TORTILUM-770309 format. One record per residue: residue in three letters; x, y, z of N, C-alpha, C in turn. Coordinates in steps of 0.05 Angstrom, whole numbers, padded with zeros to 5 digits, always signed. Each point is the difference from the previous one (the first is absolute). Example, Ala and Ser with C-alpha at 12.3 -4.5 7.8 and 13.67 -1.06 7.14 Angstrom:
BEGIN
ALA+00264-00114+00156-00018+00024+00000+00018+00024+00000;SER-00007+00021-00014+00016+00024+00001-00015+00022+00014;
***
This chain:
BEGIN
MET+00017-00024+00000-00017+00024+00000+00017+00025+00000;GLU+00022-00001+00015+00018+00023+00001+00013+00006-00027;ILE+00007-00022-00015+00012+00003-00026-00020+00014-00019;VAL-00025-00009+00001-00021+00012-00017-00003+00030+00007;PHE+00000+00006+00026-00002+00028+00008+00023+00016-00010;GLY+00024-00011+00002+00024+00014-00010-00001+00005-00030;ILE-00009-00020-00015-00003+00003-00029-00020+00022-00007;ILE-00023+00000+00013-00020+00020-00005+00010+00028+00006;VAL+00013+00003+00023+00011+00027+00008+00021+00008-00020;GLY+00018-00018-00007+00021+00006-00020-00011+00009-00026;LEU-00020-00014-00011-00012+00007-00025-00014+00027+00002;LEU-00014+00005+00022-00014+00025+00003+00019+00023+00002;ALA+00023-00004+00014+00020+00022+00003+00012+00007-00027;LEU+00008-00020-00015+00013+00005-00026-00020+00012-00020;THR-00024-00011+00000-00021+00011-00018-00006+00029+00008;PHE-00002+00006+00026-00005+00028+00008+00021+00019-00010;LEU+00025-00007+00002+00021+00017-00009-00001+00005-00030;VAL-00006-00021-00016-00001+00004-00029-00025+00016-00007;VAL-00023-00005+00014-00025+00014-00006+00003+00030+00006;VAL+00013+00008+00022+00003+00028+00005+00019+00013-00020;HIS+00019-00016-00009+00018+00010-00022-00016+00007-00025;GLU-00017-00019-00008-00017+00005-00024-00020+00022+00005;LEU-00010+00002+00025-00019+00022+00006+00013+00027-00004;GLY+00026+00002+00006+00015+00025-00004-00001+00008-00030;HIS+00005-00020-00018-00002+00006-00028-00028+00010-00008;ALA-00020-00014+00010-00028+00006-00007-00008+00028+00009;ILE+00007+00007+00025-00008+00026+00011+00013+00023-00016;VAL+00026-00002-00005+00014+00021-00014-00010+00002-00029;ALA-00006-00023-00012-00010+00000-00028-00027+00014-00002;ARG-00018-00006+00018-00027+00012-00001+00002+00030+00006;ARG+00018+00008+00018+00002+00029+00007+00012+00016-00023;ASN+00013-00014-00019+00012+00014-00023-00015-00006-00026;GLY-00024-00009+00002-00017-00003-00023+00003-00025-00016;VAL+00015-00020+00010+00004-00025-00014-00022-00020+00010;VAL-00013-00013-00019-00022-00018+00007+00010-00026+00011;VAL-00010-00008+00024+00007-00026+00012-00022-00019-00009;GLU+00006-00020-00015-00020-00019-00010-00006-00022+00019;GLU+00021-00010+00014-00004-00023+00018+00020+00001+00023;PHE-00010-00006+00024+00017-00003+00023-00005-00028+00011;GLY+00021-00017+00000-00004-00028+00008+00017-00007+00024;ILE-00012-00017+00018+00015-00012+00022+00005-00029-00007;GLY+00025-00008+00000+00008-00026-00010+00003+00001-00030;PHE+00008-00022-00012+00005-00001-00029-00020-00020-00013;PRO-00008+00005-00025-00019-00017-00014+00009-00029+00000;PRO-00019-00019-00002-00028+00004-00009-00018+00014+00021;ARG-00019+00014-00011-00018+00017+00016-00020-00018+00015;ALA-00004+00007+00026-00020-00014+00016-00026+00015+00003;TRP+00003+00027+00002-00024+00017+00003+00007+00028-00008;SER-00020+00015-00011+00005+00028-00007-00025+00016+00002;LYS+00004+00027+00003-00023+00018+00001+00009+00027-00010;LYS-00018+00013-00016+00005+00027-00010-00008+00020+00022;LEU+00019+00016+00008-00005+00019+00022-00013+00026-00012;LYS-00009+00017+00018-00013+00025-00009+00018+00018-00016;ASN+00026-00002+00006+00020+00017-00014+00008-00013-00027;LYS-00015-00022-00008+00004-00014-00025+00026-00017-00001;ILE+00012-00004+00023+00023-00018+00001-00010-00029+00005;LEU+00010-00019-00015-00006-00028+00005+00017-00010+00023;PHE-00012-00008+00022+00014-00011+00023-00002-00030-00001;SER+00022-00014+00001+00000-00029-00003+00016-00014+00022;LEU-00010-00024+00007+00014-00018+00018+00009-00024-00017;ASN+00025-00008+00003+00011-00020-00018+00011-00024+00016;TRP+00003-00022-00013+00006-00025+00014+00029-00002+00011;LEU+00019+00012-00014+00028-00002+00009+00005+00023+00020;PRO+00005-00007+00025+00000+00020+00022+00025+00017+00003;LEU+00021-00004-00015+00025+00014+00005+00000+00028-00014;GLY-00014+00019+00012+00002+00028-00010-00025+00011-00012;GLY+00003+00017-00021-00022+00013-00012+00010+00016-00024;PHE-00018+00014-00014+00007+00015-00024-00019+00022-00005;VAL+00009+00020-00015-00018+00022-00010+00004+00001-00030;LYS-00023+00003-00014+00000+00002-00029-00008+00028-00008;LEU+00017+00014-00014-00005+00027-00009-00008+00000-00029;LYS-00016+00019-00008-00008+00003-00028+00025+00010-00016;GLY+00004-00012-00024+00022+00008-00017+00027-00002+00014;GLU+00005-00024+00012+00024-00002+00017+00025-00006-00016;TYR+00005+00017-00019+00026+00000-00015+00006+00028-00009;ASP+00025+00006-00004+00009+00027-00003-00011+00014-00025;GLU-00006-00015-00020-00009+00011-00026-00030+00008+00000;ALA-00016-00010+00019-00028+00005+00001-00005+00030+00003;ASP-00020+00011-00015-00004+00029+00000-00029+00009+00003;LYS-00018-00018+00007-00028+00007+00003-00004+00012+00028;GLU-00022+00015+00004-00006+00012+00026-00004-00022+00021;GLY+00013+00003+00022-00002-00019+00022+00021-00022-00002;ASP+00016-00001-00022+00020-00020-00003+00025+00006+00018;TYR+00012-00020+00010+00026+00003+00014+00021+00013-00018;GLY+00001-00010-00025+00020+00010-00019-00004+00030-00007;ALA-00025+00010+00003-00005+00028-00007+00009+00019+00022;ALA+00006-00010+00023+00009+00017+00023+00028+00010-00006;SER+00007+00022+00014+00027+00011-00003+00021-00018+00012;TYR+00025+00005-00007+00022-00015+00011+00000+00000+00031;TRP-00005+00024+00011+00001+00002+00030-00023-00013+00013;VAL-00024+00000-00013-00023-00014+00011+00005-00030+00000;LYS+00011-00010-00023+00007-00029-00001+00021-00008+00020;THR+00019+00018+00005+00020-00005+00021-00013-00003+00027;ARG-00019+00019+00006-00013-00002+00026-00017-00026+00003;ILE-00013-00007-00022-00016-00025+00000+00018-00024+00005;LEU+00022-00002-00015+00018-00023+00003+00012-00002+00027;LEU+00007+00022+00012+00015+00000+00026-00019+00001+00024;ALA-00027+00003-00005-00019+00002+00022+00000-00025+00017;GLY+00003-00024-00013+00000-00025+00015+00024-00002+00019;VAL+00023+00009-00010+00024+00001+00016-00004+00018+00024;PHE-00011+00023-00005-00005+00020+00022-00019-00011+00021;ILE-00022-00013-00008-00019-00009+00019+00010-00023+00016;ASN+00017-00018-00012+00013-00021+00015+00018+00011+00022;TRP+00015+00021-00008+00018+00013+00020-00015+00013+00022;VAL-00022+00014-00007-00017+00013+00020-00013-00020+00019;THR-00009-00023-00012-00012-00021+00017+00020-00010+00021;ALA+00025-00004-00009+00021-00009+00019+00005+00021+00021;ALA+00001+00026-00008+00004+00021+00020-00022+00002+00020;ILE-00025-00005-00009-00023+00001+00019+00002-00024+00019;LEU+00005-00024-00010+00003-00023+00017+00022+00004+00021;LEU+00023+00011-00009+00022+00005+00018-00007+00021+00021;THR-00016+00019-00008-00009+00021+00019-00017-00013+00022;VAL-00018-00018-00008-00016-00015+00020+00017-00016+00019;LEU+00020-00013-00012+00019-00016+00017+00017+00018+00018;ALA+00006+00024-00009+00015+00018+00017-00015+00007+00025;ILE-00027-00001-00001-00016+00004+00024-00003-00025+00017;THR-00005-00023-00014-00006-00024+00015+00025-00016+00007;GLY+00022+00004-00015+00025-00015+00005+00013-00006-00027;LEU+00021+00015-00007+00014-00003-00025+00025-00017+00003;PRO+00001-00024-00012+00025-00016+00002+00024+00014-00011;GLN+00023-00004+00013+00025+00010-00010+00013-00020-00019;VAL+00000+00006-00026+00008-00020-00019+00025+00008-00015;ILE+00009+00026+00002+00024+00009-00014+00017+00016+00019;PRO+00026+00001-00004+00017+00016+00018-00007+00029-00002;ASN+00002+00014+00023-00005+00029+00002-00028+00007-00011;GLN-00019-00017+00006-00027+00006-00009-00010+00026+00013;PHE-00014+00016-00016-00007+00027+00008-00018+00001+00024;SER+00005+00018+00018-00017+00006+00023+00005+00028+00009;ILE-00018+00012+00014+00003+00027+00011+00004-00002+00030;GLU+00024+00008+00009+00006-00001+00028-00019+00018+00016;GLY-00010-00009+00021-00019+00015+00016-00028-00009-00004;ASP-00005-00014-00023-00027-00010-00005+00002-00029-00008;THR+00020-00015+00011+00004-00028-00007+00003-00016+00025;LYS-00016-00021+00002+00003-00019+00022+00008-00027-00012;THR+00023-00010+00010+00010-00025-00010-00009-00024+00017;LEU-00011-00020-00013-00010-00024+00014+00016-00024-00010;TYR+00009-00017+00018+00015-00024-00006-00018-00025+00003;GLN-00002-00016-00021-00015-00024+00001+00017-00022+00015;PRO-00013-00021+00009+00016-00022+00013+00022-00011-00018;VAL+00022-00009+00012+00021-00013-00015-00011-00026-00012;GLN+00005-00004-00026-00012-00022-00015+00022-00018-00012;LEU-00005-00026+00000+00019-00018-00012-00003-00001-00030;GLY+00023-00001-00014-00001-00002-00029+00007-00029-00008;THR+00022-00004-00014+00008-00027-00009+00013-00015+00023;LEU-00009-00025+00004+00012-00017+00021+00019-00020-00013;SER+00023-00005+00013+00020-00019-00010-00007-00027+00011;PRO+00000-00021-00017-00006-00027+00010+00022-00009+00020;ASN-00009-00017+00019+00018-00012+00020+00013+00021+00018;TYR-00012+00024+00002+00009+00020+00019-00021+00003+00022;PRO+00007+00012+00023-00017+00001+00023-00029+00010-00006;ALA-00003+00021-00015-00027+00011-00005-00018-00020-00013;ALA+00010-00013-00021-00016-00020-00015-00005-00024+00017;GLU+00020-00009+00015-00004-00023+00017-00019+00005+00023;ALA-00004+00025+00008-00019+00007+00021-00029+00002-00011;GLY-00003-00003-00026-00027+00002-00011-00009+00028-00009;LEU+00019+00019+00001-00007+00027-00009-00002+00000-00031;GLN-00015+00019-00010-00004+00002-00029+00004+00029-00010;SER+00004+00002-00026+00003+00026-00012-00026+00016+00005;ARG+00002+00026+00005-00021+00018+00006-00010+00000+00029;ASP+00012-00018+00016-00006+00001+00029+00010+00026+00012;LYS-00015+00012+00018+00008+00025+00013+00010-00006+00028;ILE+00025+00008+00005+00012-00006+00026-00008+00022+00020;LEU-00014-00008+00021-00010+00019+00020+00019+00002+00024;ARG+00008-00023+00011+00018-00001+00023+00021-00022-00003;PHE+00023+00005+00010+00022-00020-00002+00013-00002+00028;ALA-00001-00024+00011+00012-00004+00027-00013+00019+00020;GLY-00026+00005-00002-00014+00017+00019+00003+00029-00004;GLN+00015+00008-00021+00004+00029-00005-00015+00008-00025;GLN-00011+00025+00001-00015+00010-00023+00020+00005-00024;VAL-00009-00008-00024+00017+00005-00024-00013+00023-00015;GLU+00013+00023+00001-00011+00024-00013+00014+00007-00026;THR+00025-00007-00003+00015+00006-00025+00016-00024-00009;THR+00008+00001-00025+00017-00022-00011+00027-00001+00015;GLN+00011+00023+00007+00025+00000+00015-00003-00012+00027;ALA-00022+00006+00014-00005-00012+00026-00001-00030-00002;PHE-00013-00010-00021-00002-00029-00004+00028-00012-00005;ILE+00016+00013-00016+00027-00010-00006+00017-00001+00026;ASP-00003+00021+00016+00015+00002+00025-00008-00023+00019;LEU-00026-00006+00001-00010-00021+00017+00011-00028-00009;THR+00000-00005-00026+00010-00026-00010+00030-00003+00007;ARG+00015+00022-00001+00028-00001+00007+00004-00005+00030;GLU-00018+00012+00016+00002-00003+00029-00006-00029+00008;TYR-00019-00013-00015-00008-00027+00008+00012-00022-00018;LYS+00022+00006-00014+00011-00020-00018+00008-00025+00016;GLY-00007-00023-00012+00006-00026+00013-00020-00007+00022;ARG-00019+00017+00004-00020-00006+00022-00028-00002-00012;GLU-00017-00010+00017-00028-00003-00007-00016+00024+00008;ALA-00018+00009-00017-00016+00024+00007-00029-00004-00011;GLU-00019+00011+00015-00028-00001-00009-00005+00023-00020;VAL-00015-00007-00021-00007+00020-00020-00031+00002-00001;ILE-00010+00024+00005-00029+00005-00003-00003+00014-00027;TYR-00017-00012-00017-00003+00011-00027-00030+00001-00007;SER-00005+00014-00021-00028+00003-00011-00001-00011-00028;ARG-00020-00017-00005-00004-00012-00027-00029+00001-00006;ASP-00007+00014-00022-00028+00003-00008-00016+00013+00022;GLY+00012+00018+00014-00015+00015+00021-00002-00015+00027;ARG+00012-00023+00002-00002-00016+00025+00028-00003+00012;GLU+00001+00004+00026+00025-00002+00015+00006-00030+00006;ALA+00026-00007-00001+00008-00027+00006+00028+00001+00012;ALA+00009-00022+00012+00027-00001+00012+00015-00025-00009;THR+00026+00003-00001+00017-00023-00006+00028+00005+00013;SER+00015-00021+00002+00027+00003+00011+00021-00004-00022;VAL+00021+00016+00000+00020-00002-00020+00028-00001+00014;THR+00017-00018-00009+00027-00002+00011+00019+00011-00021;LEU+00012+00023+00006+00017+00013-00019+00027-00014-00003;ARG+00012+00004-00022+00027-00012-00005+00021+00014+00017;HIS+00022-00013+00004+00021+00010+00018+00017+00021-00014;GLU+00005-00004-00026+00019+00018-00014-00008+00004-00029;GLY+00014+00018-00013-00005+00006-00028-00017+00025-00003;GLU-00001+00009-00024-00016+00024-00005-00030-00005+00001;THR-00008-00025-00005-00029-00006+00000-00006-00017+00025;LEU-00012+00013+00019-00007-00013+00026-00029-00010-00001;PHE-00017+00016-00012-00029-00005+00001-00009-00014-00026;GLY+00010+00008-00023-00007-00013-00025-00024+00011-00015;ALA-00004+00026+00001-00022+00012-00015+00006+00030-00005;SER-00007+00009-00024+00002+00029-00005-00023+00014+00014;ILE+00004+00025+00008-00021+00014+00014-00004+00027-00013;VAL-00025+00009+00000-00007+00026-00011-00019+00014+00019;GLN-00001+00026-00003-00019+00016+00017-00011+00023-00017;ALA-00026-00002-00005-00013+00022-00015-00003+00025+00017;THR+00004+00022-00013-00002+00026+00013-00022+00016-00015;GLU-00017+00013+00015-00021+00017-00011+00002+00028+00012;THR-00008+00020-00016-00002+00028+00010-00028+00009-00003;ARG-00009+00017+00018-00026+00012-00001+00002+00031+00001;SER-00016+00013-00016+00001+00029-00002-00029+00010+00003;THR-00003+00027+00004-00026+00012+00002-00003+00020-00023;TRP+00006+00026+00006-00004+00021-00020+00019-00003-00024;SER+00022-00014+00004+00020-00002-00022-00005-00025-00018;ALA-00022-00015+00006-00004-00025-00015-00001+00004-00030;PRO-00015+00020-00011+00000+00004-00029+00028+00005-00011;ILE+00016+00016+00014+00027+00006-00009+00017-00026+00000;VAL-00003-00015+00021+00015-00026+00002-00009-00019-00022;GLY-00026-00001-00006-00010-00018-00021+00011+00007-00027;ILE+00000+00026-00007+00010+00009-00026+00030-00004-00002;ALA+00014+00008+00021+00030-00003+00000+00008-00030-00002;THR-00014-00017+00014+00007-00029+00000-00006-00011-00028;ALA-00022+00009-00012-00006-00009-00028+00022+00009-00019;GLY+00011+00024+00004+00022+00009-00016+00025-00017+00004;GLN+00006-00007+00025+00023-00017+00006-00003-00027-00013;LEU-00024-00012+00003-00004-00027-00012+00001+00001-00030;THR-00009+00022-00012+00002+00004-00029+00030+00000-00009;TRP+00016+00015+00015+00029+00001-00006+00013-00027+00003;GLU-00007-00015+00021+00011-00027+00004-00008-00019-00022;THR-00025+00003-00010-00010-00017-00021+00015+00007-00026;LEU+00004+00026-00006+00015+00008-00024+00029-00011+00002;LYS+00012+00002+00023+00027-00011+00003+00001-00030-00005;GLY-00021-00014+00010-00002-00029-00004-00002-00007-00029;VAL-00017+00016-00015-00004-00005-00028+00027+00005-00015;GLY+00013+00022+00008+00026+00007-00013+00021-00022+00005;GLY+00001-00010+00025+00019-00022+00006-00007-00025-00015;LEU-00026-00006-00003-00009-00024-00014+00009+00002-00030;VAL-00005+00023-00012+00008+00003-00028+00030-00001-00003;GLY+00014+00013+00018+00029-00001-00001+00012-00028+00002;ASN-00011-00016+00019+00010-00027+00004-00007-00017-00025;LEU-00024+00004-00011-00008-00016-00023+00018+00006-00024;VAL+00004+00026-00006+00017+00008-00023+00029-00009+00004;ASN+00010+00004+00024+00028-00009+00006+00003-00030-00002;GLY-00020-00014+00010+00001-00030+00000-00001-00010-00029;ILE-00018+00011-00016-00002-00009-00028+00026+00007-00015;GLY+00011+00024+00005+00026+00007-00012+00022-00019+00006;LEU+00002-00008+00026+00021-00019+00008-00004-00027-00013;GLN-00026-00008-00003-00005-00026-00012+00007+00000-00030;LEU-00004+00023-00013+00005+00001-00029+00029+00004-00007;PHE+00014+00016+00016+00027+00009-00008+00022-00008+00020;GLY-00007-00012+00022+00020-00007+00021+00013-00027-00004;ASP+00020-00005+00016+00013-00026+00000-00017-00019+00017;GLU+00010-00024+00005-00017-00020+00014-00008+00009+00028;GLU+00019+00011+00016-00006+00010+00027-00020+00023-00001;GLN+00004+00019-00019-00018+00022-00003-00028-00009-00008;ARG-00002-00020-00017-00026-00011-00008-00015-00012+00024;LYS+00015-00013+00017-00013-00011+00025-00010+00023+00017;ALA+00017+00021+00004-00009+00023+00016-00024+00013-00013;GLY+00000+00002-00027-00023+00012-00014-00025-00016+00004;SER+00002-00026+00000-00023-00018+00005-00012+00006+00028;LYS+00017+00003+00019-00009+00006+00027-00014+00026+00002;GLU+00011+00021-00014-00013+00026+00000-00027-00001-00013;VAL-00003-00014-00023-00026-00003-00013-00019-00015+00018;ALA+00009-00021+00013-00017-00016+00018-00009+00017+00023;ALA+00018+00016+00011-00007+00018+00022-00021+00021-00008;ALA+00003+00010-00025-00019+00019-00010-00028-00013-00003;GLY+00000-00025-00010-00025-00014-00003-00014-00006+00027;ASP+00017-00006+00020-00012-00006+00027-00012+00025+00012;SER+00009+00024-00008-00011+00024+00012-00025+00011-00014;VAL-00008-00014-00021-00024+00009-00015-00024-00017+00008;ALA-00023+00013+00003-00024-00015+00006-00023+00009-00017;GLY-00016-00018-00009-00024+00006-00016-00025-00001+00018;PRO-00024-00001-00012-00024-00001+00016-00001-00023+00021;VAL+00009-00024-00009+00000-00023+00018+00019+00004+00023;GLY+00024+00012-00006+00019+00005+00021-00010+00021+00020;ILE-00014+00021-00011-00011+00020+00018-00021-00012+00018;LEU-00018-00016-00012-00021-00013+00016+00012-00020+00019;GLY+00023-00013-00008+00013-00018+00018+00010+00013+00025;VAL+00005+00026-00001+00009+00016+00023-00025+00010+00015;ILE-00020+00009-00015-00024+00011+00013-00016-00022+00015;PHE+00000-00025-00011-00015-00021+00014+00008-00003+00029;PRO+00026-00006+00005+00008-00004+00028-00003+00025+00017;ALA+00003+00024-00013-00004+00025+00015-00029+00002+00010;ALA-00019-00008-00018-00028+00001+00007-00007-00021+00021;GLN+00014-00023-00001-00006-00022+00018+00013+00004+00028;GLN+00025+00010+00001+00015-00001+00025+00010+00027+00010;ALA+00008+00017-00018+00015+00024+00010-00017+00022+00011;GLY-00026-00001-00004-00017+00021+00012-00006+00022-00019;LEU-00019+00017+00008-00010+00021-00017+00021+00021-00007;THR+00016+00007+00021+00021+00021-00005+00019-00009-00021;SER+00011-00024+00002+00019-00010-00020-00013-00002-00028;LEU-00025-00008-00001-00014-00003-00025-00003+00027-00014;VAL-00009+00020+00016-00003+00027-00012+00027+00011-00009;MET+00021-00005+00016+00027+00009-00008+00008-00013-00026;LEU-00005-00026-00003+00007-00014-00024-00015+00011-00024;ILE-00026+00005+00003-00016+00011-00021+00010+00027-00009;SER+00010+00016+00019+00012+00027-00006+00025-00004-00017;VAL+00016-00019+00007+00025-00005-00015-00006-00010-00028;VAL-00020-00018-00003-00008-00010-00026-00011+00023-00017;SER-00016+00018+00012-00012+00022-00014+00022+00018-00012;ILE+00021+00005+00016+00023+00017-00009+00015-00015-00022;ALA+00003-00026+00003+00013-00016-00021-00015+00001-00027;LEU-00027-00001+00002-00016+00003-00025+00003+00027-00012;ALA+00002+00021+00016+00004+00027-00010+00027+00002-00014;VAL+00020-00010+00013+00027+00002-00012+00002-00016-00026;MET-00010-00025+00000+00002-00016-00024-00016+00012-00024;ASN-00023+00013+00007-00016+00011-00022+00011+00027-00011;VAL+00019+00012+00014+00012+00024-00010+00025-00005-00017;LEU+00010-00025+00001+00023-00007-00015-00007-00004-00030;PRO+00018+00005-00018-00006-00001-00029-00001-00029-00010;ILE-00018-00015+00011-00004-00028-00008-00024-00001-00019;PRO+00003-00010-00024-00022-00001-00019-00024-00015+00012;ALA-00024+00010-00007-00026-00011+00008-00008+00010+00028;LEU+00019+00012+00015-00008+00013+00026-00002+00030-00005;ASP-00010+00014+00020-00005+00029-00003+00025+00015-00008;GLY+00023-00006+00014+00025+00014-00006+00009-00006-00029;GLY-00004-00024-00009+00007-00007-00028-00017+00015-00020;ARG-00026+00002+00005-00018+00014-00018+00008+00030-00001;TRP+00006+00011+00024+00007+00029+00001+00027+00004-00014;PHE+00019-00018+00004+00026+00003-00013-00003-00001-00030;THR-00016-00019-00010-00004-00002-00029-00013+00025-00011;MET-00021+00010+00013-00014+00024-00008+00019+00024+00000;THR+00016+00002+00021+00018+00023+00003+00022-00001-00022;ALA+00010-00023-00006+00021-00003-00020-00009+00010-00027;PHE-00025-00009-00008-00010+00009-00026-00008+00029+00001;TYR-00009+00010+00023-00007+00028+00003+00026+00018-00003;ALA+00021-00009+00012+00025+00015+00000+00012+00000-00029;LEU-00003-00023-00013+00011-00002-00028-00019+00012-00021;LYS-00023+00009+00010-00021+00011-00018-00008-00019-00022;LYS-00002-00026+00008-00009-00021-00018-00028-00009+00008;LYS-00015-00008-00019-00027-00010+00006+00000-00028+00010;LEU-00013-00005+00023-00002-00027+00011-00026-00012-00010;THR+00002-00016-00021-00024-00012-00012-00011-00022+00018;LYS-00025-00006-00005-00013-00021+00016+00014-00027-00004;GLU+00007-00006-00025+00014-00025-00006+00027-00002+00014;ARG+00015+00022-00001+00026+00000+00012-00002-00002+00031;GLU-00019+00014+00011-00003-00001+00029-00009-00027+00009;GLU-00018-00012-00015-00010-00027+00007+00023-00020-00002;LYS+00017+00003-00020+00023-00019-00003+00019+00003+00023;ILE+00006+00025+00008+00019+00005+00022-00011-00012+00026;GLN-00025+00007+00006-00012-00008+00025-00005-00030+00000;ALA-00008-00012-00022-00005-00029-00002+00026-00015+00005;THR+00021+00009-00013+00026-00013+00004+00009+00002+00029;GLY-00003+00024+00012+00007+00004+00028-00017-00018+00018;PHE-00027-00002-00007-00018-00016+00016+00008-00030-00001;LEU+00007-00009-00023+00008-00029-00003+00025-00005+00016;VAL+00020+00018-00001+00024-00003+00015-00006+00001+00030;LEU-00017+00018+00008-00008+00003+00028-00014-00025+00010;MET-00019-00011-00016-00014-00024+00007+00019-00024+00002;ALA+00020-00001-00018+00019-00022+00001+00016+00001+00026;LEU+00008+00025+00008+00014+00004+00025-00017-00008+00024;VAL-00026+00008-00001-00019-00007+00021-00002-00030+00004;VAL-00002-00015-00023-00001-00029+00001+00025-00012+00013;LEU+00023+00010-00009+00026-00010+00011+00002+00006+00029;ILE-00007+00024+00008+00002+00008+00028-00021-00016+00017;THR-00024-00004-00012-00020-00016+00015+00010-00028+00005;VAL+00012-00013-00020+00011-00027+00003+00021+00001+00023;ALA+00017+00020-00001+00021+00003+00021-00013+00004+00027;ASP-00021+00017+00001-00014+00005+00026-00012-00025+00011;VAL-00013-00016-00017-00012-00026+00009+00022-00018+00011;GLY+00023-00001-00014+00023-00016+00010+00009+00009+00027;LYS+00002+00027+00004+00009+00011+00026-00019-00008+00022;ILE-00027+00003-00006-00020-00006+00021+00001-00030+00007;ILE+00002-00017-00021+00001-00029+00005+00024-00008+00017;SER+00023+00012-00008+00025-00007+00015+00001+00013+00027;
***
């Protein structure tokens, strides 16, 4: 039942982000005189539809991953009244980038809400305003356990929260490390929380070595703000955007460098290139990979972590759609701008060929990434 709940929440979250993205296109198009013919949630085949009072066909479709908006004359050469193509260059720019903008604003709003209720600290030097920030420390939590070490042998599991150790309160990771060093080679009682329930076990620590307990430990930190929450939300969205751009830049750099080494390097360089390409592939996730992260967040990590994750995905969608990738908003804008700058006519046939080629390449990548995502989840 929990898995079904996680799947439903994950699908709803991803669909919501894509739908608000498309809603941005529709709103800006209508405000600038471009006719919106259809607004759909999900992708065809169509399950249900209705003509609204504003003459837009609203449809619900069977494939739940996202949504779409259909504009009249949705190619650059169209010139009839109400056509997308008949709009000015700057109007088309606003329409194309409206989805990116609304995804970014959605993330900023969600982060503002979290700044009030509890904003997780996920990046170094995360923005806050001194004097209006209260820092909260979550219980110390176990990460990966090493087999045949004291923690695993005592029956502890990943995600267990350590409350007390040898009768002493565990408030920070450093306090826990100090206690394990103090009790090395001795037996100590551990009070922990699992799935909201307290339990106790005894653990006998090792006598020597760097690993006495046998588990990695983490401690989530949250901050809460009042009047500065909107500022914190916007600034944090900006920081996450920059981190995402750096990640994309690093990904492209590793991929290009890895392919170059494979093509032109010696045997050792080709091996290094293969590792760089593999690392680049491991850092990419498609819809299945994103849902594979959202599922457990919905099942186990709680509402705060889920909302934080949705904010990060919303920013990732904004960043990816602004890049000059054919078939995405950034690619369409880049194509339009290139022909506009060269003062060449972008015919319907040429535009369709460019976007269709880009779409086929994009779909091929999605299939490859999806296969890789499924492999990661299975393993």
